[in-house]
C-alpha positions, 0 to 999 in steps of 0.5 A: 519496523515502522512504516517509515522504516520499511519505506526507507528500506524499499527506497534504498533497495529499489531506488535505482530501478524505481527512478528509471521506471518512473511513477506511471510504470511503478504504479502499473506494477502496483496494480499488477501486484494487487491483481495477484493478491486478488488471485491468491485470495480467490484461491484461499492460498494464505501463504501466497496471500502473505507474499502478495500483501508484502509485494503490494506494500513494497510497490505502494512504498515505491510509488510514495517514494517517487512522489516524496510522500511519507506513507506513515505521516499520510496514514496518520493524517488520514486515519489517526483520529478514526474513520475519516468520514464519521470520525469514530473508532469503530466506524459508525458509518452505514455499511455499504459494499463498494463495487 
């Protein structure tokens, strides 16, 4: 399944809920799922990590759907030629940790 197909599946499945909830509340759910992913990672619970990664992708798709953004198209536009900062594959940027 391609990203676009997954995004369409999420739209068909959850559109009625997402439209009622709106972008802001749907984004808040996405943030909540990212936090759950963090907790699963800290516990090194790989089964739960897989579930939470799927949830994050689903909620990200819902946010994108409400904004009428094609995630596959946006991802290719941003990362299709490699690192968006240096333009190389693999990235040649200096490594730095984000806080």
